[in-house]
C-alpha angles and dihedrals in degrees: 000000000000122000096248093055092045090051092048090051091050090048092054091045089054091053092050091051090046089051091051092049091053091048090054091048090051091052091049094046096049099034087232125165093210134041131239093271091247088113110042120230126216120232115246119264116253116261114283096030125105136178122227132161130190116206116196127189117225117219 
């Protein structure tokens, strides 16, 4: 991956993190239970279900 592409990906990631930070600050400032909807939330899994992922490096 070239440097320009890696830098662009990092900049987008920074914006997503900044957006999440603002969403959290909004929740805290308004004592709200739900966000603005800008960042989608996932419904909770039914009882008895869990999510786990295993990532393995090849090499």
